N, C-alpha and C positions, 0 to 999 in steps of 0.2 A: 514825050509823054508816052508811054507803051500803051497801045489800045486806041489811040486817037485814030479815027478814021475807019476802024474796023467795024464791020456789021455786028449789031447787037447780038445775032445768033451765034456768030464765032466767039464772042466773048463768053457768052452763056455756056457754049460748049466748052471751051476752056475751064471755067469754074468748075462744071461737072466733072471734066477729066481729073482737074486737080484734087477735088475731093474724093473721087474714087480711089485715086493713087495712095491718098493720104489714108483712106479706110484700109487699103491692102495693105500697107506699111503698118500700120497699128496692129492688125490682126495676125500680121507676121512676126511680130515681136515675140523672143523668147519668152517662155512662162516666167523667167525670173524678173523679167522686166515689166511685166504688166502690172504688179502693184506700185510701181514707183510713181511718184508723183511729181507733177509738173505746175509750175507757178504760171498761172494766167496774167494777163497783163492788168487785170484787176485785182492782182494779189492773191485770188482765190488757189486753192491747190485742187488738182484733179489728176485722176488716173488717165494713162493714155485711152483706155476703153470708154471712159466716160466723154471723151471728145468724139465718138462717132456716134 
């Protein structure tokens, strides 16, 4: 299992790093891609910028 035995601080740092990289990726999308909708697991549609 990934993460087993790792310090909580390390896991939190990984989550923060992943969130920051996701935000950067969304902000770096070309303008034409920003209004595209993505379907969430709940079935809701969201634009990429609504996810950050």
